[in-house]
N, C-alpha and C positions, 0 to 999 in steps of 0.2 A: 676675686683673689688679688690682693695687691702685691706689688713688688717686694715690700718689706716682709710679707707673709712667706713668700717664696724663699727669700734670702735667709730668714731667721725663723724656721718653723717651730722651734721649741722656745717658747717665751712665757710659759705659765708659771704660777706661783709655786706649785710643788717642785718643778724642775729647778726653779731659782733657789729654793731652800736646800735641795739635795745636791746641787752642784753638777758635776759631770756624771753622766751615766757610764756604765761599763763599756758600751760601744764607743762613746765619745772619748773616753780615756785611751782605749786601744787605738782609735783613729789618730789622736794627738801623738801617740808614741810612734806610729807608722810614718806620719808626716814629718816628725822630727828626725826619724831615722833616714828617711829619704833625703832630707836636707843635709844631714850629716855626710852621707856618701858623696853628694854633689860637691860639698865644700872641701872635703878631704881630697877628692880627686883634683880639685883646682889648686889647693895650697901645697900639696905634697911635692909638686914639681921643683920649686925653688930649693927646698932643703936637700933634694936628691941631686942637685947640680954637681957637687963634688964627686959623686959616684958616677953620674951619667956621662959627664964630659970625657973623662979618660976611657970609660967603657965603650963609648961610641966614637971616640976620637974626633970630637967636635970642639970648636972654639967657643968662647964665651958669647960671642955674637950669635952664632948658630943656636946655642942653647937659649939665648934671650928670645929669638924668633919662635922657638918651640913653646916657650912659656907664654908669650904674647898671643900665639895663635888661638888659644882657648878663649881669651878675653874678646878678641876681635870677632871670632865666629859666634860667640855667645851674644854679643851686642847686635849683630846682624840678624840672627834668628829671633831674638826677642822682638825686634821691630817688625819683622815679617809675620810673626805669629800673632801680632796684635789684631790683625784683621780677621783671624779665624778662631781665636780662642773661645769665643762665646757661641760658636756654632756647633759644638760637640759636647757630649757628656764629659764632664771634667775627669771622671775616673778613667775613661778610655783615652782621653787626651793625655793624662798623666802617664798612663802605662805606655802609650806610643812613644813618647819622648824618653821615658825611662829605659825602654828596650834599646833605643838608639844610643842613649848614653852608655849603657852597659856594653854594647857591642863596640863602641868607640874605645872604652877603657880596656876591653879585651884586646883590641888591636894594639893599644899601647903596651900591654903586658907581653904580647908576642912579638913586638917589633924588634927585628934584628939590626936595624940601622936607623940613622937619624931621619931619613926620608919617611919611612913608615911610622916612626914615632910622631913626626910632624903631622902626617895625615890622621893619625889616631887622635891627636889633640884637637885638630879641626873638627872631626866628626863628634868628638865628645863635647866640644863647646857648642856646636850647632844644636845638639839635643839637650845638653845639660843646662844651657842658658835660659831655657824656657821653664824648667821645672820649678824654680823658686816662685815665679809669679803664679803658676798653676796651684801650688800649695797654698799660697795666701788667698787665692780666689776660692778654693775649697773651704778654707776657714771662714771666710765671710759668708759663704752660701749656707753652711751647715750650723753655725753657732749664732746664738742670739747676741744682740748688741752688748748686753752687760757681761758676756763671757768672752768676747773677741779679744780684748786686751790680754786677759790671762792666757788664752790659747796661743796667741801670737808670741807671748813671752816664753811659753814652754817650747814652741817650735823653734824659736830663734836661739835657744840654748845650744842648738846644733853648731852654731858658729864657735862658741867657746869650747864645746866638746871636741871639735875638729882640731883646735890648737892644743888642747891639753892632752887629748887621748890619741887623735888621729895621726898627728905628725910624729910623736915619739914611737908609736906602734909601727908606722911606715918605715922610719929610719932603722928600727930594730930589725925588721924583716929584711931590709935592704943590706944591712951590715952583716947579718948572719947567713943570708942566702944570696939574693941578688935583687937588683932594683925591679926586675920582672915580678918578683914575689909580692912587692908592695902593691903594684897595680892588680895583680891576681887576687889579692885579699879583698880589694875594693870590689872586684867583679863578683866574688863569692857572696859578699855582704849585700851587694845590689840585687843579685838573683834571689836571695832569701827575702829581702824587703819587697821585691816585685811580686813574689809568690804570695806573701802575706797580704799585700794590697789587693791582689786579684781575688783572693778568697774571702777577705774580711770586709773590705769597703763596699758599701752599697752604691748604686748608681747616683751620680750627682748631676741631675738634669733639670732641676727646677727652673733654672734660667731659660731653658729652651721653650717654656710655656709663655714667656714674655714676648711681645711683638717686637720684631727687629725690622726696621724700615729699610735699611740699606744692605746691599750685598757685601760680601767680605772684601772685595777689591776696593769698593768705594770707601769702606770703613778704614782700610789700610792707608789709602791715599790721604784721607782726612787726618788720620793719626800722625803720619809723617809730616803733614803740613802744620801741625800744631807749633806755635811759636815758642812754647815752653821748652821744646826739645833743644832749641838753639840759644836761648837767652843766656844760659850760664857760660856758653862758649864764645858767643859773638858779641856780647855787650848789649847795652840798652838800645843804641841806634840801630844796630843790625837786627836786633830782636823786633824792633818796630817795623822794619821793612819785611821781616818774615811774617809778622802778624798781618800786614796788608796782603801779602801773597796768600796766606792761609785763608783769609776772608774771601779772596777771589776764588780760591779753589772750592770752598764750601758753597759759594753762590753758583758756580758752574755745576756742582753736583746736585744742588737743589733744582736747577733748571732741567738737568738730565732726568 
């Protein structure tokens, strides 16, 4: 059994002519909905600034820290999870981070002051920052090559929907009730999505049958050492130095 067979198990002519099965269509909708909740939770903070700052009696600088906390924690968790993402069933991996994301959003909804709101944004970013990559990994594992572009297109409509539907709905709830209600609505939608994923999605564990030579910590070190991570920030010369360093790291790992 080859790696391509595991990654794209449905690749026969009848399925090509029929398009998506009922299960695949439902799975695409669930993945898009999961993406929608993650993105809405991220983008809703900035529009709520005019309501949050006077309500919590914080300055624009403090509000900026709360907004940025999600992005920084999401970036850190994304790098750290790179060494472990392929070691687990992707369904369980998705549910684990989705539960943490939902709890972080609930903390934001219940936060009485800026300190707890900041903590909620950090927790939400730590878990929510990984979900997007897990969703795309599930797409590549379960859909054949000729379908992946269409599936990713459907899933990525969550970005547009979050701007067109998510932000106006969040501002409507915040203006008519309170900003807590906007985060509470995301929690309710996330719980419903999580329950649907738990009940509908089948295990996604085909990649676990592939041989993995390195343990998670070695894979994480090798990932962080990739020069591509620094090329766009450090420039060509610095990227060259990073590349030399990455080669040295890989050689040490090979000897280990």
